[in-house]
C-alpha positions in Angstrom: -8.5 19.2 -17.3 -11.4 20.4 -19.3 -13.0 20.1 -22.2 -12.7 22.4 -24.7 -16.8 22.7 -24.8 -16.4 23.0 -20.7 -13.6 25.4 -20.7 -12.8 28.9 -22.1 -9.8 28.3 -24.4 -7.4 30.9 -23.6 -6.3 32.5 -26.7 -2.6 33.1 -26.8 -0.9 35.8 -29.0 2.3 34.6 -31.3 5.1 36.0 -28.5 3.0 34.2 -26.0 3.1 30.8 -27.7 6.6 31.2 -28.9 8.0 32.2 -25.7 5.9 28.5 -23.9 7.5 26.8 -26.6 10.9 28.0 -26.1 10.8 27.6 -22.6 9.2 23.9 -23.1 11.9 22.8 -25.3 14.3 23.6 -23.3 13.5 21.3 -20.9 13.0 18.5 -23.4 16.1 15.3 -23.6 16.8 14.9 -27.2 14.6 11.7 -26.7 11.0 14.0 -26.4 12.3 15.9 -29.3 12.4 13.2 -31.8 9.1 11.5 -30.4 7.7 14.8 -30.9 8.8 13.7 -34.4 6.8 10.5 -34.5 3.1 9.3 -35.8 2.2 5.9 -34.6 -0.8 4.1 -35.7 -3.6 3.6 -32.6 -4.6 0.4 -31.3 -8.1 0.5 -32.2 -10.5 1.0 -28.9 -7.6 -0.1 -26.7 -4.2 1.3 -25.4 -1.9 -1.7 -25.8 1.0 -1.6 -23.1 3.3 -0.7 -25.7 1.7 2.3 -27.0 0.7 3.4 -23.2 4.5 2.7 -22.3 5.6 5.0 -25.6 3.2 7.7 -24.5 4.4 7.7 -21.0 8.2 7.9 -22.2 7.5 10.9 -24.5 8.2 8.6 -27.8 4.9 9.8 -29.8 4.4 13.0 -30.5 1.0 12.1 -33.0 -1.5 9.3 -33.1 -3.6 8.6 -36.3 -6.4 6.2 -37.1 -7.8 6.1 -33.4 -11.6 7.6 -33.5 -12.7 6.0 -30.4 -13.3 8.6 -28.1 -12.7 6.8 -24.9 -9.6 5.6 -26.3 -8.3 8.8 -27.4 -9.3 10.6 -24.0 -7.3 7.8 -22.1 -4.3 8.4 -24.5 -4.3 12.2 -24.2 -4.8 11.8 -20.3 -1.9 9.5 -20.3 0.5 11.8 -22.3 -1.0 14.9 -20.0 -0.8 13.3 -16.7 1.9 10.4 -16.8 4.5 11.7 -19.3 7.0 14.1 -17.9 6.5 17.3 -19.2 2.8 16.1 -20.1 2.6 17.5 -23.8 -0.8 16.5 -25.6 -1.1 14.5 -28.5 -1.8 15.5 -32.4 -5.0 13.0 -33.3 -5.1 12.5 -37.1 -7.5 11.0 -39.0 -8.7 11.1 -42.6 -11.4 13.5 -42.3 -11.9 13.8 -46.3 -15.4 14.4 -46.9 -17.4 14.2 -44.0 -17.0 12.1 -40.7 -20.3 10.8 -39.8 -22.3 12.9 -42.4 -21.0 12.4 -45.5 -20.7 14.8 -47.9 -20.1 14.1 -52.0 -16.8 13.2 -52.6 -14.2 16.1 -52.9 -14.3 16.1 -56.8 -18.1 16.2 -56.5 -17.7 19.2 -54.6 -15.6 20.7 -57.0 -18.4 20.2 -59.6 -20.7 22.7 -57.3 -17.9 25.4 -58.1 -19.3 27.0 -54.5 -16.8 27.8 -52.4 -19.9 28.4 -49.6 -20.6 25.0 -50.2 -17.2 23.3 -50.1 -16.5 25.4 -46.6 -20.2 24.3 -45.0 -18.9 20.7 -45.8 -15.5 20.7 -44.1 -16.7 22.6 -41.6 -19.4 20.2 -40.4 -16.7 17.4 -41.1 -14.8 19.4 -38.1 -17.5 19.6 -35.9 -18.4 16.0 -35.9 -14.7 15.1 -36.2 -13.7 17.1 -33.1 -16.1 15.8 -30.8 -14.5 12.5 -31.3 -11.4 14.2 -30.0 -9.7 14.4 -33.4 -7.8 17.2 -34.2 -6.2 17.5 -37.3 -7.4 16.1 -40.7 -4.9 15.2 -44.1 -7.1 17.0 -46.0 -7.5 18.7 -48.7 -5.9 17.0 -51.4 -4.9 19.7 -53.9 -3.3 17.2 -56.4 -4.0 18.6 -59.7 -5.4 15.7 -61.6 -5.6 15.8 -65.1 -5.7 11.8 -65.4 -8.6 10.2 -64.9 -7.5 6.6 -64.7 -5.6 7.7 -61.5 -8.0 6.5 -58.6 -7.4 9.7 -56.3 -9.0 12.0 -58.6 -11.9 10.9 -56.4 -10.2 13.0 -53.8 -9.2 16.5 -55.9 -10.6 18.9 -56.5 -9.9 18.7 -60.4 -7.6 19.7 -63.2 -7.6 23.4 -63.1 -5.3 25.3 -60.5 -7.6 28.3 -60.5 -11.0 26.4 -59.1 -8.8 24.1 -57.3 -6.8 27.0 -54.5 -10.1 28.8 -54.5 -12.0 25.6 -53.3 -9.2 24.7 -51.4 -9.3 27.9 -49.1 -12.6 27.5 -48.6 -12.1 23.9 -47.3 -9.3 24.9 -44.9 -11.5 28.2 -43.6 -13.9 25.3 -42.9 -11.6 22.8 -41.0 -10.1 25.7 -39.1 -12.2 28.0 -38.5 -11.6 31.6 -37.1 -9.1 30.7 -35.0 -7.4 26.6 -34.5 -8.1 27.0 -31.1 -11.8 26.9 -31.4 -13.7 24.4 -29.9 -15.0 23.1 -33.4 -11.8 23.3 -35.0 -9.3 20.8 -36.5 -6.0 21.5 -38.4 -5.9 20.8 -41.9 -3.0 19.5 -43.9 -2.4 20.4 -47.6 -1.5 17.5 -49.7 0.6 15.7 -51.5 3.1 18.1 -51.9 3.6 18.2 -54.8 2.8 16.8 -58.8 1.3 13.5 -57.3 -1.6 13.8 -59.5 0.5 13.4 -62.5 1.7 9.9 -62.1 3.1 7.8 -64.9 0.3 5.9 -66.5 -2.2 7.1 -63.9 -0.6 4.4 -61.4 -0.3 5.2 -57.7 2.9 6.0 -56.2 4.4 6.0 -59.7 7.2 8.5 -60.8 6.3 11.9 -61.7 8.2 14.0 -64.6 7.1 17.7 -64.8 9.7 20.2 -66.2 10.1 23.2 -63.3 8.1 25.7 -65.4 4.8 23.4 -65.5 5.3 22.9 -61.7 5.1 26.3 -61.0 2.7 27.2 -63.3 0.0 24.2 -62.9 0.6 22.3 -60.1 2.2 24.5 -57.3 0.2 27.5 -57.0 -3.1 25.8 -55.0 -0.2 24.7 -52.7 1.1 28.3 -52.7 -2.5 29.9 -52.2 -3.5 28.1 -49.4 0.2 28.1 -47.5 0.0 31.9 -47.8 -3.7 32.1 -46.2 -2.4 29.7 -43.4 -3.2 25.7 -43.5 -1.9 24.1 -40.3 0.2 21.8 -41.7 1.8 20.2 -45.4 1.8 16.2 -46.3 4.7 15.4 -48.9 3.9 13.5 -51.8 4.9 9.6 -52.0 6.2 9.9 -55.3 9.4 10.5 -57.2 9.5 14.1 -58.6 11.4 14.2 -61.8 14.3 11.8 -60.3 13.5 12.9 -56.3 11.5 11.4 -54.1 9.4 14.1 -52.3 10.1 12.6 -49.2 13.7 13.7 -49.7 13.2 16.3 -51.8 15.5 19.5 -50.3 14.5 21.9 -53.0 11.0 21.1 -52.8 10.5 21.0 -49.1 13.3 23.5 -48.2 14.2 25.7 -51.2 10.4 26.6 -52.1 8.4 25.5 -49.2 10.3 27.3 -46.6 12.7 29.5 -48.4 10.7 31.2 -51.2 6.7 30.9 -49.5 8.4 31.3 -45.8 5.7 28.8 -44.5 6.0 28.0 -41.0 4.1 24.9 -40.2 5.1 21.7 -40.0 5.2 19.0 -42.7 4.5 15.3 -42.1 5.1 12.4 -44.6 3.0 10.2 -46.0 2.2 6.5 -44.4 5.6 4.6 -44.3 7.3 7.3 -47.1 10.2 7.4 -44.8 11.9 4.1 -44.9 10.1 3.5 -48.7 13.2 5.8 -49.5 15.1 2.7 -49.6 12.5 1.0 -52.0 12.5 3.9 -54.7 16.4 3.2 -54.6 17.1 6.9 -52.9 18.4 5.6 -49.8 20.6 2.9 -48.6 18.8 1.6 -45.7 16.3 3.1 -42.8 19.0 5.0 -41.1 20.1 6.8 -44.4 16.5 7.4 -45.2 15.5 9.3 -41.8 19.0 11.4 -42.6 17.9 12.2 -46.0 14.3 13.0 -44.9 14.9 15.1 -41.7 17.5 16.9 -44.1 14.9 17.4 -47.0 12.5 18.8 -44.5 10.0 16.1 -43.2 9.2 17.4 -39.8 7.2 14.4 -38.6 7.2 10.5 -39.7 3.9 8.9 -40.5 3.3 5.5 -39.3 6.8 4.0 -39.2 9.9 4.6 -36.9 13.1 5.6 -38.4 13.3 8.4 -36.8 12.6 6.7 -33.6 15.5 4.2 -34.0 17.5 6.5 -35.9 17.7 9.9 -35.3 19.9 9.8 -32.0 22.6 8.4 -34.1 22.2 10.8 -37.0 22.5 13.5 -34.6 25.9 11.8 -32.5 27.3 11.1 -36.4 26.6 14.9 -37.0 24.1 14.0 -40.0 21.4 15.9 -38.2 22.1 19.1 -36.1 20.3 19.6 -33.0 19.3 22.9 -34.2 18.2 21.2 -37.1 16.0 19.0 -34.4 14.7 22.0 -32.1 13.2 23.5 -35.4 11.3 21.1 -36.3 10.0 20.2 -32.9 9.1 24.1 -32.3 6.7 24.0 -35.2 5.1 21.0 -34.1 4.5 22.3 -30.4 3.9 25.9 -32.0 0.8 23.7 -34.1 -0.1 22.3 -30.3 -0.3 25.3 -28.7 -2.5 26.9 -31.8 -4.8 24.2 -31.3 -5.5 25.2 -27.6 -4.2 21.6 -26.5 -2.2 22.5 -24.0 -5.4 24.2 -22.3 -7.7 21.3 -23.2 -7.0 18.3 -24.8 -9.3 16.1 -23.5 -12.9 15.7 -24.9 -15.9 15.5 -23.0 -17.6 12.3 -23.3 -20.9 13.9 -22.6 -20.7 16.6 -25.0 -24.0 16.3 -27.3 -23.1 14.7 -30.5 -23.9 17.0 -33.1 -23.5 14.1 -36.0 -26.3 13.8 -39.0 -28.3 16.0 -37.2 -31.3 18.3 -39.3 -29.0 20.9 -40.1 -25.6 18.5 -41.1 -28.5 16.7 -43.4 -29.5 19.7 -45.0 -26.3 20.8 -46.2 -25.4 17.7 -47.0 -28.4 17.7 -49.5 -27.7 20.7 -51.0 -24.2 19.8 -51.5 -25.1 16.8 -53.5 -28.0 19.3 -55.8 -25.1 21.5 -56.3 -22.9 18.7 -57.7 -24.8 16.7 -59.7 -24.5 17.2 -63.6 -26.5 16.7 -66.0 -24.8 15.7 -69.1 -27.6 14.9 -71.7 -30.9 16.1 -71.7 -32.8 14.5 -75.1 -36.3 16.0 -75.7 -36.4 17.2 -72.5 -37.4 14.0 -70.7 -35.9 15.6 -67.6 -37.4 16.1 -65.0 -40.0 13.3 -64.5 -43.7 14.7 -64.5 -45.3 12.3 -61.9 -48.5 12.8 -64.1 -47.4 11.5 -66.9 -46.0 8.1 -65.7 -48.0 5.1 -64.2 -44.7 3.0 -63.6 -41.1 3.6 -63.0 -38.3 1.0 -63.6 -35.5 1.5 -61.4 -33.1 -0.8 -62.5 -29.3 -1.4 -60.9 -27.0 -2.1 -58.3 -26.4 1.4 -57.4 -30.0 2.3 -56.6 -30.5 0.9 -53.1 -26.8 0.5 -51.9 -26.2 2.8 -48.7 -22.4 1.8 -48.4 -21.5 2.6 -52.3 -23.2 5.8 -52.5 -20.8 7.2 -49.6 -17.7 6.7 -52.0 -14.1 6.5 -51.4 -12.2 7.8 -47.9 -15.8 7.1 -45.7 -14.2 5.5 -43.2 -16.4 7.2 -40.1 -19.8 7.2 -42.5 -22.6 4.4 -41.5 -24.3 2.4 -44.1 -27.6 2.0 -42.7 -27.7 6.0 -42.3 -27.0 6.8 -46.1 -30.4 7.4 -47.6 -30.3 5.8 -50.5 -32.4 6.5 -54.0 -35.2 3.6 -54.2 -36.4 4.5 -50.7 -36.3 8.4 -51.9 -38.1 7.3 -54.9 -40.7 5.4 -53.0 -41.6 8.3 -50.7 -42.1 10.5 -54.0 -44.4 7.8 -55.9 -46.6 6.8 -52.9 -49.9 7.0 -54.6 -48.8 8.7 -57.5 -47.1 6.0 -59.7 -45.6 2.6 -59.6 -42.3 1.6 -59.1 -40.5 -1.9 -60.3 -37.1 -2.4 -59.0 -34.9 -4.7 -60.7 -31.0 -5.0 -58.9 -29.8 -6.1 -63.0 -26.4 -6.7 -61.5 -25.3 -8.2 -58.2 -22.4 -5.7 -58.1 -21.2 -2.9 -61.0 -18.2 -5.3 -61.7 -20.2 -8.5 -62.6 -20.0 -9.7 -66.0 -22.3 -12.4 -65.9 -25.9 -11.6 -67.3 -28.3 -13.4 -64.2 -30.5 -10.3 -63.9 -30.5 -8.8 -66.9 -33.8 -11.0 -67.7 -35.9 -9.5 -64.8 -34.6 -6.3 -65.2 -35.7 -6.5 -69.2 -39.2 -7.1 -68.0 -39.2 -4.6 -65.4 -38.4 -2.2 -68.3 -40.9 -3.2 -70.6 -43.8 -2.6 -68.4 -42.6 0.8 -67.1 -42.4 4.4 -68.7 -39.1 5.0 -67.7 -36.0 3.0 -67.1 -34.3 5.2 -64.3 -30.7 2.9 -64.1 -28.6 3.7 -61.0 -24.6 2.2 -62.5 -21.4 3.6 -62.0 -18.2 2.3 -60.3 -18.2 0.8 -56.2 -16.8 2.9 -54.0 -13.9 -0.2 -54.2 -13.0 1.4 -57.5 -11.7 4.7 -57.2 -9.5 5.8 -54.4 -6.1 5.2 -53.4 -4.2 2.3 -55.1 -7.2 1.8 -57.0 -6.5 3.1 -60.5 -8.2 1.9 -63.8 -6.7 1.2 -67.3 -10.1 1.5 -68.7 -12.7 3.8 -67.7 -15.7 2.4 -69.2 -18.7 1.6 -67.4 -17.2 -1.6 -65.6 -18.4 -5.2 -65.7 -21.3 -5.9 -67.7 -23.2 -2.2 -67.3 -22.8 -1.8 -71.5 -24.7 -4.9 -72.3 -27.4 -4.2 -69.6 -27.8 -0.6 -71.1 -28.0 -2.0 -74.5 -30.4 -4.9 -73.2 -32.7 -2.1 -71.8 -32.4 0.3 -74.7 -33.8 -2.9 -77.1 -36.9 -2.6 -75.1 -37.9 0.8 -76.5 -38.5 2.1 -72.9 -36.9 5.4 -72.7 -33.5 5.5 -70.2 -32.5 7.9 -67.7 -29.1 7.2 -66.5 -27.7 8.2 -63.2 -24.0 7.8 -62.9 -22.2 7.5 -59.3 -18.7 7.2 -59.8 -15.4 8.5 -58.4 -14.3 9.4 -61.6 -15.4 10.4 -65.1 -16.2 7.7 -67.0 -15.9 7.2 -70.7 -19.2 7.0 -71.8 -19.2 7.5 -75.9 -20.4 3.5 -76.3 -23.5 4.1 -74.6 -24.2 7.5 -74.7 -26.6 7.2 -78.2 -28.9 4.6 -75.9 -30.0 7.1 -73.1 -32.0 10.2 -73.5 -30.6 11.3 -70.4 -27.5 11.2 -68.2 -27.4 13.0 -64.7 -23.8 12.3 -63.3 -24.0 12.0 -59.6 -20.4 11.0 -58.5 -20.4 8.9 -55.0 -23.0 11.6 -53.3 -23.0 10.5 -49.7 -25.3 10.2 -47.0 -28.1 12.7 -49.1 -28.0 10.7 -52.5 -31.6 9.6 -52.5 -33.1 13.0 -51.3 -31.4 14.9 -53.3 -31.3 13.1 -56.6 -34.8 12.6 -56.2 -35.5 16.0 -56.2 -33.4 16.7 -59.3 -35.3 13.9 -61.1 -38.7 15.7 -60.6 -37.7 18.7 -60.9 -38.0 20.1 -57.7 -34.6 21.8 -58.5 -32.3 21.9 -61.4 -29.2 20.8 -61.7 -26.5 23.4 -61.7 -22.9 21.4 -61.3 -20.5 21.6 -63.5 -17.2 19.3 -64.3 -14.4 20.2 -62.6 -12.3 17.8 -65.2 -12.8 16.9 -68.8 -14.4 13.8 -69.9 -12.5 12.2 -72.8 -14.3 10.3 -75.3 -12.0 7.0 -74.9 -8.8 6.4 -72.6 -6.4 7.2 -75.3 -7.0 10.8 -75.5 -5.4 10.8 -72.2 -4.2 13.5 -70.4 -7.1 15.6 -71.9 -7.5 19.0 -70.2 -8.7 22.4 -71.7 -6.0 24.1 -70.3 -3.6 22.5 -73.0 -1.2 24.6 -75.2 -1.8 25.4 -78.7 1.3 23.9 -80.6 2.6 24.5 -83.8 -0.3 22.7 -85.4 -3.5 22.7 -83.7 -6.5 20.7 -84.5 -8.9 22.2 -86.4 -12.3 20.2 -87.5 -11.9 20.9 -91.6 -8.5 18.8 -91.2 -9.9 16.0 -89.2 -9.5 12.8 -91.1 -11.4 9.8 -89.5 -9.7 6.7 -90.4 -12.9 4.8 -91.7 -12.6 7.5 -94.4 -9.1 7.0 -95.2 -8.7 5.1 -98.8 -6.9 1.5 -99.1 -3.6 2.0 -100.7 -3.5 6.2 -100.0 -0.1 7.8 -100.5 1.9 8.0 -97.1 1.2 11.5 -96.1 0.6 13.7 -93.0 -3.1 13.7 -93.2 -4.1 16.9 -92.0 -0.7 18.3 -90.8 -2.3 18.6 -87.4 -2.1 17.6 -83.7 -5.5 14.6 -83.8 -6.2 11.2 -84.0 -7.3 9.3 -87.0 -9.6 6.8 -84.6 -11.2 9.4 -82.8 -12.4 13.4 -82.4 -9.4 15.3 -80.8 -12.4 17.0 -79.1 -13.4 15.8 -75.4 -16.9 14.1 -75.3 -17.7 17.0 -72.5 -15.2 20.2 -71.5 -14.5 21.2 -68.1 -16.9 23.4 -66.7 -20.0 21.6 -69.1 -23.0 21.0 -67.3 -26.8 21.4 -68.8 -29.5 22.6 -66.7 -33.5 22.6 -67.1 -33.6 25.9 -68.4 -31.3 27.4 -71.4 -28.9 30.4 -70.7 -28.2 33.0 -73.3 -25.1 34.7 -73.1 -24.4 38.0 -75.3 -23.2 41.4 -74.9 -19.6 41.0 -73.7 -17.8 43.9 -73.1 -14.9 45.4 -71.8 -14.4 49.0 -69.9 -11.2 49.4 -71.6 -9.4 47.9 -73.7 -6.0 49.0 -73.2 -4.7 48.7 -69.6 -1.6 49.4 -68.3 0.5 47.3 -66.2 -0.2 47.6 -62.6 -4.0 48.5 -63.9 -7.5 46.3 -64.1 -10.0 45.7 -66.5 -13.5 45.0 -66.0 -15.2 42.3 -68.4 -19.0 41.8 -68.6 -21.6 40.0 -70.4 -25.6 39.7 -70.2 -27.0 36.5 -69.4 -30.5 35.7 -70.3 -32.9 32.4 -68.7 -34.4 31.7 -71.9 -35.7 28.7 -70.5 -39.0 28.2 -68.5 -37.2 27.4 -65.4 -35.8 29.4 -62.9 -32.4 28.0 -62.2 -28.6 28.4 -61.4 -25.6 28.9 -63.8 -21.8 29.0 -63.0 -20.4 31.9 -65.3 -17.1 31.2 -66.1 -14.3 34.2 -67.5 -11.3 32.6 -69.5 -8.4 34.0 -70.8 -5.8 33.5 -73.1 -2.5 35.4 -73.4 -1.4 35.4 -77.0 2.2 35.7 -77.0 4.4 34.7 -73.9 7.9 34.2 -72.9 6.9 30.7 -73.0 3.8 29.4 -74.4 0.6 29.9 -72.5 -2.6 27.6 -72.5 -5.4 28.0 -74.8 -7.4 29.1 -72.3 -7.4 29.6 -68.5 -10.0 30.2 -65.9 -9.6 33.3 -63.9 -13.1 33.5 -62.6 -16.4 32.3 -62.3 -19.9 33.2 -60.3 -22.7 31.1 -59.4 -26.3 33.1 -60.1 -29.7 32.7 -59.6 -32.1 33.8 -62.7 -35.8 33.2 -62.7 -37.1 32.4 -66.1 -37.0 35.3 -68.8 -34.5 36.8 -66.5 -31.5 38.1 -67.4 -28.5 39.7 -65.7 -25.3 41.4 -66.5 -22.1 39.5 -65.1 -18.9 41.7 -64.3 -15.5 40.3 -63.5 -12.7 42.5 -62.3 -9.3 41.5 -63.5 -6.0 42.9 -62.1 -2.5 42.4 -64.4 -1.3 40.5 -61.6 -3.6 37.9 -62.3 -2.0 37.4 -65.5 1.5 36.5 -64.1 3.1 33.5 -65.0 6.7 32.0 -64.3 8.8 32.9 -67.9 11.8 30.9 -68.7 13.8 32.9 -66.1 11.4 31.2 -63.2 10.2 35.2 -62.9 6.6 35.1 -61.7 5.4 38.3 -63.7 2.8 39.6 -66.2 3.7 40.5 -69.6 2.7 43.2 -71.9 0.7 42.5 -74.8 -2.4 40.9 -76.5 -5.3 38.8 -74.5 -8.1 37.1 -75.5 -11.4 36.9 -72.8 -13.7 34.7 -73.0 -17.3 34.9 -70.7 -19.4 31.1 -70.9 -21.2 28.2 -69.1 -18.2 26.2 -70.2 -14.4 26.3 -71.1 -15.7 25.8 -75.4 -17.6 28.9 -75.1 -17.1 31.4 -78.1 -18.4 34.4 -76.7 -15.2 36.4 -76.9 -13.1 39.9 -77.2 -9.8 41.2 -76.5 -7.6 43.6 -74.5 -4.4 44.6 -74.7 -2.1 45.2 -71.5 1.0 47.8 -72.0 4.2 48.9 -70.0 
């Protein structure tokens, strides 16, 4: 048996695969079929007696969380040579934002607004992980995430369906390549189907209640888009959706996914989600849970063994039919054939490693550069001119921490391979200026002030204080939700004492979620939001700080002023009494013993402004862009036609720079109320200083469709507003009419 890298993979056409699957299925026992529906966790660099026995017996279809190449190859050898039918294994791993080369977290990749970068990052992750024998990743995660308290927002592509589905398609293309059987391709997995990002209270695994119209218009479109474009697998959500846990939700997994969308790939449960149906109170015991999960549409059980223990009894009791089992196993075997595993499942141990090579690191650096978002830059303190400083104070626990900068879901990255900001700054400084470093706080969570005195001394004697704060990796990701999203620990106090020195502050934030910054924003001169940037954080961020590159990242999520505004997102409904500044009343301005009245009579707060601190799509540049002359090629468009919308963008600043031009629309009157703005297009452009460009978007009436009260997906005639600008708060607007 040769490696994919050593053997030309034979391309099977669909009819060949179908024939091979039917033939193989006809030879399988019931136990072997059930085995294909079971995914077990690896033993970690060994093959235990029990796992070996299970693979030989054909009781395992997939292994996850095994990354040792020798062990994986031994498992594949056992499956191919010692099991009765020689069926190879799916080897699954959470390759979320890189394997050995760690790229910015997915939320940061979304901040690039660059399908090309997202695809390249996924492609490299596929190359590196496939060299270790992995052939299946549980990504992309395309839950629409509108609650930054939720830890898994770090793993998402943001709050907007259009941006999410565009980047998700690119990520799938990167993982899967032109063909699943290609040497460096791995199967992608659309997760978590669906609505998981709306967990109540921002708590992981929690209940979600989403009306069907909202589900179809907001949460399902990214899944539908990548189902249609060929994502290999789906993963069901842990959560309860409208009272029915998704692991047992026939409407979602069968009616929508199979019957409406005609999706033909396998669906895997999340980790031990089948027996958790009992904990949900949806199933009486594991036998009942296995029956309900399989009936609903779960093809493969991850980690737990309800299928292995109970599926045959369920068949004997006529709860699950043989036809049902056969259809499930066909999907799993088809995936294995499409991956080329029957031709070459074993990976050559002599294959040269492509991990962390120059090309991979270069793309990782580019991804960081384009994902960092400049939120504030008073008096153009950035970029730093080396000639104007003698001493730079570097302060903060994240300045020199190769582990924390990788972020969540970076299991296979190595701390000692990360390039930190402090080391990169030292390279830039050389003989040009001095760097004085003080950690300030032992960790981002520390509440004591033991390191403050050293940090103050460092800042007093510096021209600029460069602070690296935010969240450690452990503070975001799965099961790492926060009720407060302020800077944790004593970071606010550290900023205050450095501010009191009078030294200008440039704040670089590394975090896995939006952070509420209103308490400290007036204390700092500039804020560069770097998310968790991965392996190449240091060189990329340093290039941005010193003007080698200009920031061009844009927020894929809204930044609230305070946690009490959550959920806060740009595409809200107008309501009957929308908030307006003219009627905003601050709690401090209410007279004592004021008569009871509905102040302003609008949807607002008394104790904070209704607007976000930073809107969706926002991001500054070292240059400035002026948007003018929005135009339509036609103001009246027949149904089935298209309109071209254009605007002129001028670079009126002093730097060559990139800008993400964004197109938004509003359907003024609908069968159901429509959002006040919806993203419908974006383009990343490059303009030299003084240059201008006319950017044009083509918008077909099909792109104006939505699910109405009758759950029909179609556009409606009527008036539409359209905007072009640099973020969702843009006011450059015109309008057009769609006629029947």
